[in-house]
Every structure is written in structure tokens, then in C-alpha cells.
Residue frames as a rotation matrix with the C-alpha (Angstrom) as fourth column:
MET 1
-0.150 -0.350 0.925 -105.82
0.189 -0.928 -0.321 -4.92
0.970 0.127 0.205 27.98
ASN 2
-0.288 0.034 -0.957 -105.04
0.951 0.122 -0.282 -3.94
0.108 -0.992 -0.068 31.59
ILE 3
0.606 0.655 -0.451 -106.44
0.738 -0.675 0.010 -0.76
-0.298 -0.338 -0.893 33.32
PHE 4
-0.011 -0.771 -0.636 -103.27
0.270 -0.615 0.741 1.19
-0.963 -0.163 0.215 32.67
GLU 5
-0.847 -0.161 0.507 -103.47
0.509 0.033 0.860 0.62
-0.155 0.986 0.054 28.83
LYS 6
0.007 0.953 0.304 -107.12
0.969 -0.081 0.232 1.67
0.246 0.293 -0.924 28.94
VAL 7
0.602 0.068 -0.796 -106.32
0.455 -0.848 0.272 4.94
-0.656 -0.526 -0.541 30.75
LYS 8
-0.465 -0.863 -0.198 -103.53
0.207 -0.324 0.923 5.52
-0.861 0.389 0.329 28.35
ASN 9
-0.657 0.282 0.699 -105.78
0.751 0.167 0.638 5.05
0.063 0.945 -0.322 25.33
ILE 10
0.483 0.859 -0.170 -108.46
0.875 -0.476 0.080 7.34
-0.012 -0.187 -0.982 26.86
GLY 11
0.280 -0.451 -0.848 -105.82
0.368 -0.765 0.529 9.91
-0.887 -0.460 -0.048 27.48
SER 12
-0.766 -0.561 0.313 -104.58
0.392 -0.023 0.920 9.70
-0.509 0.828 0.237 23.91
GLU 13
-0.189 0.839 0.511 -108.22
0.950 0.025 0.311 10.07
0.248 0.544 -0.802 22.67
LEU 14
0.671 0.534 -0.515 -108.72
0.672 -0.732 0.117 13.22
-0.314 -0.425 -0.849 24.74
LEU 15
-0.200 -0.849 -0.490 -105.39
0.203 -0.525 0.827 14.71
-0.958 0.066 0.277 23.69
ASN 16
-0.798 -0.129 0.588 -106.36
0.575 0.130 0.808 14.22
-0.180 0.983 -0.030 20.13
ASP 17
0.290 0.948 0.129 -109.84
0.945 -0.306 0.119 15.80
0.153 0.087 -0.984 20.65
VAL 18
0.544 -0.073 -0.836 -108.26
0.373 -0.871 0.319 18.77
-0.752 -0.485 -0.446 22.31
GLN 19
-0.565 -0.815 -0.130 -105.56
0.201 -0.289 0.936 19.15
-0.800 0.503 0.327 19.51
LYS 20
-0.494 0.431 0.755 -108.37
0.856 0.087 0.510 18.99
0.154 0.898 -0.412 16.88
ASN 21
0.561 0.823 0.087 -110.25
0.764 -0.555 0.330 21.78
0.320 -0.119 -0.940 18.71
ASP 22
-0.269 -0.789 -0.552 -107.19
0.868 -0.447 0.217 23.93
-0.419 -0.421 0.805 19.31
THR 23
-0.999 -0.052 0.013 -108.39
0.050 -0.810 0.584 26.34
-0.019 0.584 0.812 16.58
PRO 24
-0.343 0.935 -0.088 -111.97
-0.012 -0.098 -0.995 27.53
-0.939 -0.340 0.045 17.18
THR 25
-0.310 0.419 0.853 -114.36
0.947 0.217 0.238 27.10
-0.085 0.882 -0.464 14.29
PRO 26
-0.998 0.000 0.065 -115.08
0.011 -0.985 0.170 30.53
0.065 0.170 0.983 12.81
VAL 27
-0.309 0.933 -0.184 -118.51
0.712 0.099 -0.696 31.64
-0.631 -0.345 -0.695 13.86
THR 28
-0.579 0.282 0.765 -120.67
0.530 -0.583 0.616 33.51
0.620 0.762 0.187 11.37
LYS 29
-0.960 0.194 -0.204 -122.07
0.023 -0.667 -0.744 36.59
-0.280 -0.719 0.636 13.13
SER 30
-0.457 0.889 0.032 -125.83
0.345 0.144 0.928 36.24
0.820 0.435 -0.372 13.32
GLU 31
-0.351 0.475 0.807 -128.41
-0.797 -0.604 0.009 37.86
0.491 -0.640 0.591 15.59
ASN 32
0.697 0.716 -0.037 -129.62
-0.615 0.624 0.482 34.34
0.369 -0.313 0.875 16.50
VAL 33
0.594 -0.518 -0.615 -126.28
0.479 0.842 -0.247 32.73
0.646 -0.148 0.749 17.47
ARG 34
0.740 -0.455 0.496 -124.14
-0.670 -0.567 0.480 33.36
0.063 -0.687 -0.724 20.62
THR 35
0.203 -0.734 -0.649 -120.96
-0.109 0.641 -0.759 31.84
0.973 0.225 0.050 21.53
TYR 36
0.845 -0.038 0.534 -119.62
-0.530 0.084 0.844 30.25
-0.077 -0.996 0.050 24.70
THR 37
-0.053 -0.937 -0.344 -116.04
-0.633 0.298 -0.714 29.17
0.772 0.181 -0.610 25.63
VAL 38
0.696 0.396 -0.599 -116.05
0.109 0.766 0.633 25.94
0.710 -0.506 0.490 27.53
LYS 39
0.048 -0.570 0.820 -114.54
-0.911 -0.362 -0.199 26.24
0.411 -0.738 -0.536 31.09
GLU 40
-0.839 -0.425 -0.340 -113.31
-0.193 0.816 -0.544 23.47
0.509 -0.391 -0.767 33.43
GLY 41
-0.851 0.516 0.096 -116.18
0.106 0.349 -0.931 21.54
-0.514 -0.782 -0.352 34.92
ASP 42
-0.270 0.785 -0.557 -118.73
-0.886 -0.429 -0.175 22.55
-0.376 0.447 0.812 32.11
THR 43
-0.612 0.287 0.737 -121.10
0.431 0.902 0.006 20.06
-0.664 0.321 -0.676 30.64
LEU 44
-0.831 0.449 0.329 -123.57
0.130 -0.417 0.899 20.78
0.541 0.790 0.288 27.79
SER 45
0.129 0.881 -0.456 -126.29
0.853 0.136 0.504 20.34
0.506 -0.454 -0.734 30.45
SER 46
-0.044 -0.161 -0.986 -124.67
0.810 -0.583 0.059 22.99
-0.585 -0.796 0.156 32.69
ILE 47
-0.939 -0.295 -0.177 -124.36
0.146 -0.807 0.572 25.35
-0.311 0.511 0.801 29.76
ALA 48
-0.482 0.862 0.154 -127.98
0.445 0.089 0.891 24.68
0.755 0.498 -0.427 28.56
LYS 49
0.218 0.564 -0.796 -129.06
0.975 -0.091 0.202 25.49
0.042 -0.821 -0.570 32.20
GLU 50
-0.473 -0.417 -0.777 -127.15
0.518 -0.844 0.138 28.80
-0.713 -0.337 0.615 32.09
PHE 51
-0.994 0.045 -0.103 -128.67
-0.109 -0.615 0.781 29.88
-0.028 0.788 0.616 28.66
TYR 52
-0.451 0.865 -0.218 -132.08
-0.131 0.177 0.975 28.22
0.883 0.469 0.034 28.62
HIS 53
-0.412 0.193 0.891 -132.61
-0.908 -0.174 -0.382 27.58
0.081 -0.966 0.247 32.27
GLN 54
0.753 0.583 0.305 -133.29
-0.579 0.807 -0.112 23.92
-0.311 -0.092 0.946 31.41
PRO 55
-0.241 -0.889 0.390 -130.42
-0.562 0.455 0.691 21.44
-0.792 -0.053 -0.609 31.57
SER 56
0.053 0.298 0.953 -132.47
0.386 0.874 -0.294 19.12
-0.921 0.383 -0.068 29.33
GLN 57
0.923 0.243 -0.299 -132.09
-0.128 -0.539 -0.832 21.62
-0.364 0.806 -0.467 26.38
TYR 58
0.037 -0.999 -0.029 -128.35
-0.359 -0.041 0.932 20.45
-0.933 -0.024 -0.360 25.83
MET 59
-0.001 0.020 1.000 -129.25
0.728 0.685 -0.013 18.76
-0.685 0.728 -0.015 22.72
ARG 60
0.938 0.332 0.096 -129.95
0.317 -0.714 -0.625 22.12
-0.139 0.617 -0.775 21.06
ILE 61
0.527 -0.836 -0.154 -126.26
-0.692 -0.527 0.494 23.06
-0.494 -0.154 -0.856 21.68
PHE 62
-0.162 -0.578 0.800 -125.05
0.038 0.806 0.591 19.68
-0.986 0.126 -0.109 20.52
GLU 63
0.475 0.515 0.714 -127.06
0.745 0.197 -0.637 19.95
-0.468 0.835 -0.290 17.19
GLU 64
0.964 -0.126 -0.233 -125.68
-0.202 -0.920 -0.336 23.54
-0.172 0.371 -0.913 16.55
ASN 65
0.333 -0.940 0.079 -122.18
-0.883 -0.281 0.375 22.22
-0.330 -0.195 -0.924 17.07
LYS 66
0.848 0.126 0.514 -122.09
-0.066 0.989 -0.133 18.78
-0.525 0.079 0.847 15.36
GLU 67
0.841 -0.538 -0.062 -119.25
-0.094 -0.032 -0.995 19.69
0.533 0.842 -0.078 13.11
GLN 68
-0.170 -0.917 0.362 -116.98
-0.605 -0.193 -0.773 19.87
0.778 -0.350 -0.521 16.14
LEU 69
-0.347 0.026 0.937 -118.65
-0.867 0.373 -0.331 17.51
-0.358 -0.927 -0.107 18.61
THR 70
-0.534 0.152 -0.832 -119.05
-0.409 0.815 0.411 13.82
0.740 0.560 -0.373 18.10
ASN 71
-0.238 0.368 -0.899 -120.59
0.740 0.668 0.078 13.04
0.629 -0.647 -0.432 21.65
PRO 72
0.406 0.343 0.847 -122.45
-0.143 -0.891 0.430 15.46
0.903 -0.296 -0.313 23.85
ASP 73
0.973 -0.166 -0.162 -120.59
0.174 0.065 0.982 14.13
-0.153 -0.984 0.093 26.91
ASN 74
0.165 -0.977 0.136 -117.23
0.931 0.200 0.304 14.97
-0.324 0.076 0.943 25.29
ILE 75
0.896 0.053 0.440 -116.62
0.215 -0.920 -0.327 18.73
0.388 0.388 -0.836 25.25
ALA 76
0.086 -0.982 -0.165 -113.06
0.901 0.147 -0.408 20.34
0.426 -0.114 0.898 25.69
ILE 77
0.371 -0.057 -0.927 -111.92
0.640 -0.707 0.300 23.23
-0.672 -0.705 -0.226 27.76
GLY 78
-0.559 -0.581 -0.592 -111.36
-0.066 -0.680 0.730 26.28
-0.827 0.447 0.342 25.44
GLN 79
-0.676 0.340 0.653 -113.72
0.734 0.388 0.557 24.92
-0.064 0.856 -0.512 22.91
VAL 80
-0.824 0.448 -0.347 -115.95
-0.411 -0.894 -0.176 27.78
-0.390 -0.002 0.921 21.37
LEU 81
-0.614 0.693 0.378 -119.53
0.712 0.693 -0.114 26.58
-0.341 0.199 -0.919 21.08
ARG 82
-0.797 0.550 0.250 -122.40
-0.278 -0.702 0.656 28.30
0.536 0.453 0.712 19.15
ILE 83
-0.736 0.652 -0.184 -125.44
0.418 0.224 -0.880 28.74
-0.532 -0.725 -0.437 21.41
PRO 84
-0.625 0.607 0.491 -128.61
0.478 -0.199 0.855 28.98
0.617 0.769 -0.166 19.34
GLU 85
-0.752 0.460 0.473 -131.39
-0.602 -0.770 -0.209 31.41
0.268 -0.442 0.856 20.58
């Protein structure tokens, strides 16, 4: 497999992930759960830093959103994440 085929495969996987996440998962309103819409350049670590002041807390967000995330390094712009208190 040459580099172009690899890039094409990665692009297809990313497109599929974005299409799966086009419809945000409904969030049950709770006093202990906030939401955050992913923007360009965001990572779970940067989001954790914003909410918890510690980038290392990114796994809290990942665990809360496991039904829509398969890898903490793979989030999509526009995705709505639940942010636990």
C-alpha cells in the first residue's frame, strides 16, 4: 500500500467518523453534566485543561463519552461532548 492509499483510507475513516457524529447524542439534563461542542484545534487534553485546569484529566471526558468516542485522540469538530463535574 503506497502513501496515497494510506491517506485515502485515513480520510475515509475520518469522514465515516464525522458522518456517525453528525447527530449529537441527546444529553440528559443533569446538574452534574455540562456539554462542550468541539472546535477546530481542540483535543481532549485542551478541553480538560479548560474545564479542570489539568490536561491530564482528559480521560474523565473520554470515559463520559465512550458511546461516541472510540479513541481519545479522535474527536470531531462539531461533536457535542458531556463534561462531568
